[in-house]
C-alpha positions in Angstrom: -2.1 11.9 -1.3 -1.6 14.7 -3.3 1.9 16.5 -3.2 2.3 19.7 -1.8 2.8 21.9 -5.2 -0.5 20.6 -6.4 -3.4 21.4 -4.0 -3.2 24.6 -1.9 -5.5 23.5 1.1 -3.9 20.0 1.0 -0.5 21.7 1.2 -1.6 23.8 4.3 -3.0 20.9 6.3 0.1 18.5 5.3 3.1 21.0 6.4 1.1 22.5 9.6 -2.2 20.9 9.8 -2.8 23.3 13.3 -2.2 26.0 10.5 -5.7 25.3 8.6 -7.8 26.4 11.9 -5.9 29.4 12.2 -6.7 30.7 8.8 -10.0 32.3 7.9 -12.7 29.5 7.8 -13.0 27.7 4.8 -16.4 26.8 3.7 -17.6 22.9 3.6 -17.1 22.1 0.0 -20.2 19.2 -0.5 -19.1 17.9 -3.7 -15.6 17.2 -2.2 -17.1 15.4 1.0 -19.1 13.1 -1.1 -16.5 11.7 -3.7 -14.0 11.5 -0.3 -16.6 9.4 1.3 -16.8 7.5 -1.6 -13.1 7.2 -2.0 -13.0 6.1 1.6 -15.4 2.7 1.1 -13.8 1.9 -1.9 -10.5 1.5 -0.3 -12.1 -0.2 3.0 -13.6 -2.2 -0.1 -10.2 -3.2 -1.2 -8.9 -4.7 1.9 -12.4 -6.0 2.9 -13.3 -8.1 0.7 -10.6 -7.3 -2.2 -7.2 -8.0 -0.8 -8.9 -10.8 1.4 -10.2 -12.8 -1.4 -7.3 -12.6 -3.6 -5.3 -13.6 -0.9 -7.5 -16.6 0.2 -7.8 -17.9 -3.3 -4.2 -17.7 -3.9 -3.3 -20.5 -0.4 -4.4 -23.8 0.2 -7.6 -25.1 1.2 -6.7 -25.7 4.5 -5.4 -22.2 5.2 -8.0 -19.9 3.2 -10.0 -19.1 6.5 -6.9 -18.0 8.3 -6.0 -15.7 5.5 -9.2 -14.1 5.5 -9.1 -13.6 9.3 -5.7 -12.0 9.3 -7.0 -9.3 6.6 -10.3 -9.1 8.8 -8.7 -8.6 12.3 -6.0 -6.3 10.7 -8.8 -3.9 9.7 -10.8 -4.0 12.7 -7.0 -3.6 15.2 -5.8 -0.9 13.2 -8.7 0.8 13.0 -8.9 1.3 16.8 -4.9 2.0 17.0 -5.8 4.7 14.5 -8.2 6.4 16.8 -5.5 5.9 19.8 -2.8 7.2 18.5 -2.2 6.6 14.5 -3.9 10.0 13.2 -1.9 12.3 15.8 1.2 10.6 15.1 0.8 11.0 10.8 -1.4 13.9 10.8 -1.0 15.7 14.0 0.0 19.4 14.6 3.9 19.2 13.9 5.9 18.9 16.7 9.2 18.5 14.5 10.0 17.1 11.1 9.8 13.5 12.2 5.8 12.8 14.0 3.0 14.5 14.7 3.0 14.1 18.1 0.2 12.9 20.4 -2.2 16.1 20.5 -4.9 14.6 18.7 -4.9 10.9 20.0 -8.2 9.8 20.6 -9.2 12.1 18.0 -9.0 14.9 20.2 -10.5 18.0 18.1 -11.8 16.3 15.7 -15.6 17.5 15.8 -18.9 17.5 13.4 -18.0 21.2 12.5 -13.9 21.0 12.0 -12.8 20.9 8.5 -9.7 19.9 6.7 -9.1 21.6 4.0 -13.0 22.4 2.8 -14.3 18.6 3.8 -14.9 17.8 7.4 -11.6 16.3 9.3 -13.7 13.1 10.4 -13.9 12.4 6.8 -10.1 12.8 6.0 -9.1 10.9 9.1 -11.1 8.2 8.2 -10.0 8.4 4.3 -6.5 8.1 6.1 -7.1 5.2 8.5 -8.2 3.2 5.2 -4.6 3.7 4.0 -3.1 2.6 7.3 -5.3 -0.6 7.1 -4.1 -1.9 3.9 -0.8 -1.5 4.5 0.0 -4.1 7.0 -2.7 -6.4 5.5 -0.5 -6.5 2.1 2.1 -8.1 4.2 0.0 -11.0 4.9 0.8 -12.3 1.6 4.4 -13.1 2.5 4.1 -15.2 5.7 0.6 -16.9 4.8 0.4 -21.0 5.8 3.1 -20.7 8.3 2.6 -17.9 11.1 0.9 -18.1 14.4 -2.4 -15.6 14.8 -1.1 -14.2 17.5 2.1 -13.2 16.4 0.8 -11.7 13.1 -1.5 -9.8 15.2 1.2 -8.1 17.7 3.3 -7.9 14.9 1.4 -5.8 12.6 0.1 -3.7 15.0 3.4 -2.5 16.6 4.9 -2.4 12.7 1.8 0.0 12.1 2.4 2.0 15.1 6.4 2.2 14.8 6.8 2.1 11.1 3.8 3.3 9.0 2.5 5.9 11.4 6.0 7.5 11.2 6.5 7.4 7.5 2.9 8.8 6.6 3.9 11.9 8.5 7.4 12.0 7.0 6.0 11.9 3.4 2.4 13.4 3.9 1.7 15.1 7.5 4.3 17.9 6.8 7.5 15.9 7.7 11.1 15.9 6.4 10.9 14.1 3.2 7.6 15.9 1.9 9.6 19.4 2.7 12.5 17.7 0.4 9.7 17.4 -2.2 9.7 13.6 -2.8 6.4 13.5 -5.1 4.3 10.3 -3.4 0.9 10.8 -4.2 -1.2 7.9 -2.9 1.7 5.8 -1.5 4.5 4.3 -3.9 6.7 5.0 -0.4 4.4 5.2 2.6 2.6 2.2 1.6 4.2 0.3 -1.1 7.6 0.3 0.1 7.1 -0.2 3.6 4.8 -3.3 2.8 7.0 -4.7 0.5 10.5 -4.2 2.5 8.3 -5.3 5.7 7.2 -8.6 3.8 10.6 -9.4 2.4 12.1 -9.1 5.7 9.1 -11.0 7.3 9.6 -14.1 5.0 13.4 -14.0 5.6 12.8 -14.4 9.1 10.4 -17.0 8.7 11.9 -19.0 6.3 10.0 -20.9 3.6 7.1 -23.0 3.7 7.7 -26.9 4.2 7.7 -28.1 1.0 8.4 -25.1 -1.0 10.0 -25.4 -4.6 9.7 -29.1 -3.9 5.8 -30.0 -3.5 2.8 -28.5 -5.2 1.2 -25.3 -3.8 -1.0 -24.2 -6.0 -3.7 -21.3 -5.4 -6.9 -23.4 -4.3 -9.5 -21.1 -6.1 -8.7 -18.7 -8.8 -12.3 -17.6 -9.2 -12.2 -16.3 -5.8 -8.9 -14.8 -6.4 -10.0 -13.1 -9.7 -13.3 -11.8 -8.0 -10.7 -9.9 -5.2 -8.7 -8.6 -8.2 -11.5 -7.4 -9.7 -12.4 -5.6 -6.1 -8.8 -4.5 -6.2 -9.1 -3.0 -9.4 -12.1 -0.7 -8.6 -11.1 -0.1 -4.8 -8.0 1.6 -6.4 -9.9 4.0 -8.0 -10.8 5.7 -4.4 -7.0 4.8 -3.6 -5.5 7.1 -6.4 -8.3 9.3 -7.2 -9.4 10.3 -3.6 -5.9 11.0 -2.8 -6.9 14.5 -4.9 -8.7 15.2 -1.8 -11.1 16.9 -4.3 -13.9 16.3 -6.7 -11.8 18.0 -9.6 -9.9 17.3 -13.0 -6.8 16.1 -10.6 -9.1 13.2 -9.4 -10.4 12.7 -12.7 -7.0 12.3 -14.1 -5.4 10.1 -11.3 -8.5 7.7 -12.2 -7.6 7.3 -15.9 -4.2 6.8 -15.5 -4.8 4.4 -13.0 -7.0 2.4 -15.2 -4.4 2.6 -18.2 -1.7 1.5 -15.8 -3.5 -1.4 -14.5 -4.6 -2.5 -17.8 -1.0 -2.3 -19.5 0.1 -4.2 -16.3 -2.0 -7.3 -16.9 -1.5 -7.1 -20.9 2.2 -7.0 -20.4 2.3 -9.7 -17.8 0.2 -12.1 -20.2 2.3 -11.2 -23.2 5.5 -12.4 -21.4 3.9 -15.6 -20.1 2.7 -16.1 -23.8 6.0 -15.7 -25.3 7.7 -17.6 -22.9 5.1 -20.9 -22.2 2.8 -20.5 -25.3 -0.1 -19.8 -22.9 -1.0 -16.6 -21.0 -2.2 -17.5 -17.3 -5.2 -16.2 -15.4 -2.7 -15.6 -12.2 -0.5 -13.9 -14.3 -3.0 -11.6 -15.5 -4.4 -10.6 -12.1 -0.8 -9.8 -10.9 0.3 -8.0 -13.5 -2.9 -5.7 -13.0 -1.8 -5.4 -9.6 1.8 -4.6 -10.4 0.3 -1.9 -12.6 -1.4 -0.5 -10.1 1.3 -0.6 -7.5 3.7 1.2 -10.0 1.4 4.1 -10.9 0.3 4.8 -7.4 3.1 7.3 -6.3 3.0 9.0 -10.0 -0.8 9.2 -10.5 -1.1 12.8 -9.9 1.9 13.8 -11.6 1.6 12.3 -15.4 -1.0 11.9 -18.1 -2.4 9.0 -19.9 0.4 8.1 -22.3 3.2 8.1 -19.3 0.9 5.9 -17.6 0.9 3.4 -20.3 4.8 3.5 -19.7 4.5 3.2 -16.2 2.4 0.0 -16.6 4.4 -1.6 -18.8 7.8 -1.0 -16.8 6.0 -2.6 -14.1 4.7 -5.5 -15.5 8.1 -6.2 -16.9 10.1 -5.3 -14.0 7.6 -7.1 -11.6 7.4 -10.3 -13.9 11.4 -10.9 -13.7 11.9 -9.6 -10.0 8.9 -11.9 -9.1 10.8 -15.0 -11.0 13.9 -14.2 -9.7 13.3 -14.2 -5.9 11.5 -17.5 -6.0 13.8 -19.4 -8.2 17.3 -17.9 -7.9 17.1 -16.6 -4.8 14.4 -19.1 -3.3 12.8 -17.0 -0.8 9.3 -17.8 0.1 7.4 -14.6 -0.5 4.4 -16.5 -0.6 2.3 -14.2 -2.7 5.0 -11.9 -4.3 4.6 -8.6 -1.8 7.9 -7.7 -2.4 8.3 -8.1 -5.8 4.7 -6.8 -7.2 4.1 -4.0 -4.3 7.7 -3.4 -3.2 9.6 -3.2 -6.4 6.3 -1.7 -8.4 6.5 1.2 -5.6 10.2 1.8 -6.2 9.8 1.5 -10.0 6.8 4.2 -9.9 8.5 6.5 -7.4 11.2 6.7 -9.7 9.3 7.4 -12.9 7.4 10.1 -11.0 10.6 12.0 -11.0 11.2 12.1 -14.4 7.8 12.0 -16.1 6.6 14.8 -14.1 8.2 16.9 -16.2 6.5 19.2 -18.6 9.1 18.8 -21.5 8.5 15.0 -22.6 6.0 15.4 -25.6 3.4 13.0 -25.0 4.9 11.7 -22.1 4.7 15.0 -20.2 3.2 15.5 -16.8 2.3 18.2 -14.5 5.7 20.0 -14.5 8.3 19.8 -11.9 8.4 22.2 -8.8 10.0 25.7 -9.1 14.1 25.1 -9.1 13.8 21.5 -9.9 15.1 19.5 -12.5 14.8 16.0 -13.5 17.9 15.1 -12.1 17.8 17.0 -9.0 13.8 15.4 -8.4 15.1 12.3 -9.4 17.7 12.4 -6.6 15.0 13.4 -4.1 13.0 10.0 -5.4 15.7 7.8 -4.8 16.8 9.0 -1.2 13.0 8.8 -0.1 13.0 5.0 -1.4 16.6 4.1 0.2 15.3 5.9 3.7 11.8 4.5 3.8 13.2 1.1 2.6 16.1 0.9 5.4 14.1 2.4 8.1 11.7 -0.4 7.3 14.0 -3.1 6.8 15.5 -2.5 10.8 12.2 -1.8 12.7 10.8 -4.9 10.7 13.9 -7.1 11.8 13.6 -5.9 15.2 10.2 -6.1 15.9 10.2 -9.5 14.6 13.0 -10.4 16.9 10.8 -9.0 19.9 7.7 -10.6 18.9 9.2 -14.0 18.7 10.5 -13.6 22.0 7.3 -12.2 23.5 5.4 -15.2 21.8 7.6 -18.4 22.1 8.6 -18.4 18.4 6.3 -16.6 15.7 5.8 -19.7 13.4 3.9 -22.7 14.1 5.4 -26.0 14.3 5.8 -28.5 11.3 3.0 -30.6 12.6 0.4 -27.6 12.8 1.6 -26.1 9.2 0.7 -29.8 8.3 -2.9 -29.5 9.5 -3.4 -25.8 8.2 -3.8 -22.8 10.1 -7.7 -22.8 9.5 -7.5 -25.6 12.4 -4.9 -24.6 14.4 -5.4 -21.3 14.9 -9.2 -20.8 14.8 -10.7 -24.3 15.4 -12.5 -24.0 11.7 -12.7 -24.6 7.9 -13.3 -22.6 5.3 -14.9 -25.1 3.6 -17.1 -27.8 5.2 -16.6 -30.6 2.9 
């Protein structure tokens, strides 16, 4: 999302969405509308099929269909939940600094003619819905191959309702973190910190897969994962550039820095592997690309091209070593590296945004700090936002996992079912017929 200082119309909407309707009528901008329609499709494309194929190729053959089904089911259920209450909680007229209330439940008041800034409110609401879809879907990577489908669906539904929607309001919907001046253009805290911390807690709660670090668990189809990674890269342009909510120079710069950070992240990860092992891996290249994308996300509305390379480099290095440390040293089975890539990437990018937004850094200068802010004070706001969102997500995620486990008789499949594979156990189908 665009920060409050960058786009006045968006600021009016986020600070007090109801106020936009009390202002003098704004004409619909067809160019902006067309771009956000396109960006909406791109962000959904990131989940279906991008993330689905990326994750699906990384698991074993007996679980590929279960991963695809988890991503697909989340997209369907969260879409309905967004209609019922999500949009209202995140972007409804502010009843407090902590949630938007229920006055826009069931999209009440969203008509053909209602506007959000100079685009249709229906387009804005749909665009934001795609963010709500991909955030819990990112967590799928932490619990693949060992979670009950029923438990997964109940958990992600409650988690989105009680974690994602309120945090989106705090940062983007006129809530208290946004009012403090937290810079989060497209989801460093709202998407990546929440999904990353949620993934870490879930991985710890479930425990490792049987045979973790003792038996081979190689990706069954890296070609599929490469295809999904390419879709993520392209779809991320809608994620970041679309968050400008306009077809303008800000969107163009966000697209440019997103691409440069992704490319730098991929090159960095490959270089590290090349130096350590003598060969760069395909899996490393696509993981580094995602790390670069996650890291630039919160800063994509604040930095320029040179800074984007620095962000991608930082994300590639930090996420690489966090991934290695989490698995090999801490022996935590965050199966597809959600926390070390998305969570850590979101943290690094959110912190860097507080520094690189300054317009006094030479070639690394950004758009400039808000009035009255220094790099130090902005960095404090960024760090505070990370800690608050991280702790809130940690506590709520753990509580929801305990609740869902009690309601469903245990959140994890049995050892025998894990051996058979979730494609058969959960869906009585196979991803491959041979």
